[in-house]
C-alpha positions as CSV (number, residue, x, y, z in Angstrom):
1,M,72.1,251.0,-83.5
2,I,73.6,247.9,-82.0
3,R,72.5,247.6,-78.4
4,S,75.1,245.6,-76.5
5,P,74.1,243.7,-73.3
6,S,74.0,245.9,-70.2
7,V,73.3,243.3,-67.5
8,A,74.7,240.1,-68.9
9,G,76.8,238.4,-66.2
10,Y,74.8,240.3,-63.5
11,F,71.0,239.7,-63.9
12,Y,71.6,236.6,-66.0
13,P,74.6,234.5,-67.1
14,G,77.1,236.1,-69.4
15,T,78.0,233.1,-71.6
16,A,75.7,231.3,-74.1
17,A,76.3,227.8,-72.5
18,E,75.6,228.9,-69.0
19,L,72.6,231.0,-70.1
20,K,71.1,228.1,-72.0
21,N,71.5,225.8,-68.9
22,T,69.9,228.4,-66.7
23,L,67.0,228.9,-69.0
24,A,66.5,225.2,-69.3
25,K,65.9,225.1,-65.5
26,Y,63.2,227.7,-65.6
27,M,61.4,226.8,-68.9
28,D,58.8,224.0,-69.0
29,K,58.9,222.2,-72.3
30,T,56.0,219.9,-71.3
31,V,53.3,222.4,-70.6
32,P,50.7,223.0,-73.4
33,K,51.2,226.3,-75.2
34,E,48.3,228.6,-75.8
35,E,47.5,231.7,-77.8
36,A,48.0,234.9,-75.9
37,I,47.6,238.6,-76.6
38,G,50.0,239.5,-73.9
39,L,51.6,238.7,-70.6
40,L,53.1,240.2,-67.5
41,V,56.6,238.9,-66.7
42,P,59.0,240.1,-63.9
43,H,62.4,241.5,-64.7
44,A,64.6,240.9,-61.7
45,G,67.8,238.8,-61.7
46,Y,67.0,235.3,-62.8
47,Q,67.9,233.8,-59.5
48,Y,65.0,235.8,-58.0
49,S,62.3,236.0,-60.7
50,G,63.4,233.4,-63.3
51,A,61.0,230.8,-62.1
52,V,58.0,233.1,-62.5
53,A,59.2,234.4,-65.9
54,G,59.9,230.9,-67.2
55,A,56.6,229.4,-66.0
56,T,54.7,232.2,-67.7
57,I,56.6,232.4,-71.0
58,S,56.6,228.6,-71.3
59,R,52.8,228.7,-71.5
60,I,52.5,230.9,-74.5
61,I,53.0,230.7,-78.3
62,V,55.8,233.2,-78.9
63,K,54.8,235.0,-82.1
64,D,57.0,236.6,-84.8
65,T,57.3,239.9,-82.9
66,V,57.1,240.7,-79.2
67,I,56.4,244.2,-78.0
68,I,58.4,244.5,-74.8
69,M,57.3,247.4,-72.5
70,G,59.2,248.2,-69.4
71,P,59.4,251.1,-66.9
72,T,62.4,253.4,-66.7
73,H,64.9,252.8,-63.9
74,S,67.4,255.3,-65.1
75,G,65.1,258.2,-66.1
76,Q,67.1,258.7,-69.3
77,G,65.7,259.4,-72.7
78,A,62.1,260.2,-73.8
79,P,59.4,259.5,-71.3
80,F,57.5,257.2,-73.7
81,S,60.3,255.7,-75.7
82,V,60.1,253.4,-78.7
83,M,63.3,252.1,-80.2
84,P,62.5,252.3,-83.9
85,E,65.3,250.1,-85.4
86,G,68.5,248.3,-84.6
87,T,69.8,245.1,-83.1
88,W,69.9,243.8,-79.5
89,Q,72.7,241.5,-78.6
90,T,72.6,238.8,-75.9
91,P,74.9,235.9,-75.3
92,L,72.4,233.8,-77.4
93,G,72.8,236.0,-80.4
94,N,71.2,239.0,-82.0
95,V,67.6,240.1,-82.1
96,E,66.3,242.6,-84.6
97,V,63.9,245.4,-83.9
98,D,60.7,245.2,-85.9
99,S,61.0,248.6,-87.5
100,E,57.7,248.6,-89.4
101,L,55.7,247.9,-86.3
102,A,57.7,250.3,-84.1
103,R,57.2,253.2,-86.5
104,K,53.5,252.4,-86.9
105,I,53.1,252.6,-83.1
106,I,54.8,256.0,-83.0
107,S,52.7,257.2,-85.9
108,H,49.5,256.4,-84.0
109,S,50.5,258.0,-80.7
110,K,51.0,261.6,-79.6
111,Y,53.1,260.4,-76.7
112,A,55.2,257.6,-77.9
113,E,58.3,258.8,-79.7
114,E,61.5,257.5,-81.4
115,D,64.3,257.3,-78.9
116,Y,67.4,255.3,-78.2
117,L,68.8,256.8,-75.0
118,A,66.1,255.3,-72.7
119,H,67.2,251.8,-73.8
120,R,71.0,252.2,-73.5
121,E,71.4,250.8,-70.0
122,E,67.8,249.8,-69.1
123,H,67.4,246.1,-68.0
124,A,63.6,245.8,-68.1
125,V,63.6,244.9,-71.8
126,E,66.9,243.2,-72.0
127,V,66.3,240.4,-69.4
128,Q,63.2,239.2,-71.3
129,I,65.0,238.6,-74.6
130,P,66.9,235.4,-73.7
131,F,63.7,233.7,-72.6
132,L,62.1,234.6,-76.0
133,Q,65.2,233.5,-77.9
134,Y,65.2,230.2,-76.1
135,I,61.8,229.4,-77.6
136,K,62.0,231.3,-80.9
137,P,65.6,232.3,-81.9
138,D,64.4,234.4,-84.9
139,V,61.9,236.5,-82.8
140,K,61.8,240.2,-83.5
141,I,61.1,242.8,-80.8
142,V,59.7,246.4,-80.3
143,P,61.4,247.8,-77.2
144,M,59.4,250.4,-75.3
145,I,60.1,252.3,-72.1
146,L,57.2,254.0,-70.3
147,S,57.6,256.6,-67.5
148,E,54.9,257.2,-64.9
149,A,51.9,259.0,-66.3
150,P,48.1,259.4,-65.9
151,L,45.8,256.6,-66.9
152,E,44.7,258.3,-70.2
153,V,48.3,258.4,-71.5
154,F,48.7,254.7,-71.1
155,R,45.2,254.1,-72.7
156,E,46.3,256.2,-75.6
157,I,49.5,254.3,-76.1
158,G,47.6,251.0,-75.7
159,H,45.3,252.1,-78.4
160,A,48.2,253.0,-80.7
161,I,49.7,249.5,-80.1
162,A,46.4,247.8,-81.0
163,Q,45.9,249.9,-84.1
164,A,49.5,249.2,-85.3
165,I,49.0,245.5,-84.8
166,K,45.7,245.6,-86.7
167,E,47.1,247.6,-89.6
168,T,50.3,245.6,-90.1
169,K,48.5,242.3,-89.6
170,K,51.5,241.0,-87.8
171,E,51.6,238.1,-85.4
172,V,52.4,239.9,-82.1
173,V,52.5,239.3,-78.4
174,I,52.7,242.2,-76.0
175,L,54.9,241.7,-73.0
176,A,54.7,244.0,-69.9
177,S,58.0,243.8,-68.0
178,G,57.7,244.6,-64.4
179,D,57.9,243.6,-60.8
180,M,55.2,243.8,-58.1
181,T,55.5,245.3,-54.6
182,H,59.0,246.3,-53.5
183,Y,60.5,246.1,-50.0
184,E,57.6,245.2,-47.8
185,S,57.0,242.0,-45.9
186,A,55.9,239.0,-48.0
187,A,52.5,239.0,-46.3
188,A,51.9,242.7,-46.9
189,A,53.1,242.5,-50.4
190,K,50.9,239.6,-51.3
191,E,47.8,241.2,-49.8
192,K,48.3,244.3,-52.0
193,D,49.5,242.5,-55.1
194,M,46.5,240.2,-55.2
195,K,44.2,243.1,-55.3
196,A,46.2,244.5,-58.3
197,V,46.1,241.1,-59.9
198,D,42.4,240.8,-59.5
199,A,42.0,244.0,-61.5
200,M,44.3,242.6,-64.2
201,L,42.2,239.5,-64.4
202,A,39.1,241.6,-64.8
203,L,40.8,243.4,-67.7
204,D,40.0,246.7,-65.9
205,E,42.8,249.2,-66.3
206,A,40.9,251.9,-64.5
207,E,40.4,249.8,-61.4
208,F,43.9,248.6,-61.6
209,T,45.2,252.1,-61.6
210,R,42.8,253.1,-58.8
211,R,44.1,250.2,-56.6
212,Y,47.7,251.0,-57.5
213,N,47.2,254.6,-56.3
214,N,45.0,254.1,-53.3
215,L,46.8,251.1,-51.9
216,H,50.2,252.7,-52.6
217,I,51.4,249.6,-54.4
218,T,55.1,250.0,-55.0
219,M,55.2,248.0,-58.2
220,C,57.2,249.2,-61.2
221,A,54.9,247.3,-63.6
222,H,52.0,249.9,-63.4
223,G,52.6,251.7,-66.8
224,P,53.3,248.6,-68.9
225,V,50.4,246.6,-67.4
226,T,47.9,249.5,-67.7
227,T,49.0,249.9,-71.4
228,L,48.8,246.2,-72.0
229,I,45.3,245.9,-70.6
230,A,44.1,248.7,-72.7
231,A,45.6,247.2,-75.9
232,A,44.5,243.7,-75.0
233,R,40.9,244.6,-74.6
234,E,40.9,246.4,-78.0
235,L,42.5,243.3,-79.5
236,G,39.7,241.1,-78.2
237,A,41.0,239.7,-74.9
238,T,38.5,237.6,-73.1
239,G,40.2,237.0,-69.8
240,A,43.5,236.6,-68.0
241,E,45.2,234.1,-65.7
242,L,47.7,234.3,-62.9
243,V,50.3,231.7,-63.7
244,K,52.7,232.1,-60.8
245,Y,53.4,234.5,-57.9
246,Q,56.6,234.5,-55.8
247,N,58.9,236.9,-54.0
248,S,62.6,237.3,-53.5
249,G,62.3,235.7,-50.1
250,D,61.8,232.3,-51.9
251,A,65.4,232.7,-53.1
252,T,67.0,234.4,-50.1
253,G,65.0,233.0,-47.2
254,D,64.3,236.6,-45.9
255,Y,60.6,237.4,-46.0
256,S,60.8,240.6,-44.0
257,Q,61.6,242.9,-47.0
258,V,60.8,241.3,-50.4
259,V,60.3,242.2,-54.0
260,A,57.4,240.3,-55.4
261,Y,56.9,238.8,-58.9
262,A,53.7,237.9,-60.8
263,G,53.3,236.1,-64.1
264,V,50.0,236.8,-65.8
265,I,48.7,235.7,-69.3
266,F,46.1,237.8,-71.1
267,K,44.1,235.5,-73.4
268,K,42.2,235.7,-76.6
């Protein structure tokens, strides 16, 4: 399957020249790069969340393959979808799916399954790819879409990801694509989001899920982050760091109803 761009010219520039210029504004070539097991990166239009995404991705060493997990916005396809093979196109060129790793994840999970439909129009994976291409043009990806589910489902998928990485011995980074609180005041959003971030920094997916539920945090990153934490701990994560936190009001000037964005690195 060749997956054509769905939101080029909308969430990010539609031409290679303009996209490179835009990415250059958000990426920091001077910051030291570090080993990372995974990271949380927002997936809104670049004018809103590009600064957070760029600051976060600039800090890591992008490995041969990046597993990109996003939530579903369309509801299409399998609830826990892994695209097993194919090519993703962006204005910067083509990116191949790492079929070996994708199929290994599927083989280790009773929930994750081979599926293409969930990825057809979903932007959560797509918007991350140009950032990765900017640093490493030959990067491969494993696209995954996760619907909402109980904690144990995400733990199981996280375990499958960790086992697949160990067995294939590939150099991999796991990327959770998602935004934080939606459509609350900037102050209210930050108060809730920092409690969620604190649980991420503690590498505690159970507490993260508890706060997500009890505080009614309207973040779309819940599934990908929960899965990432579970996988990262199994892969030897020792800690995490909040790199940057902003909201849409920083772009629009309206702080009454914002969408918030966090960039977090999960470290070895």
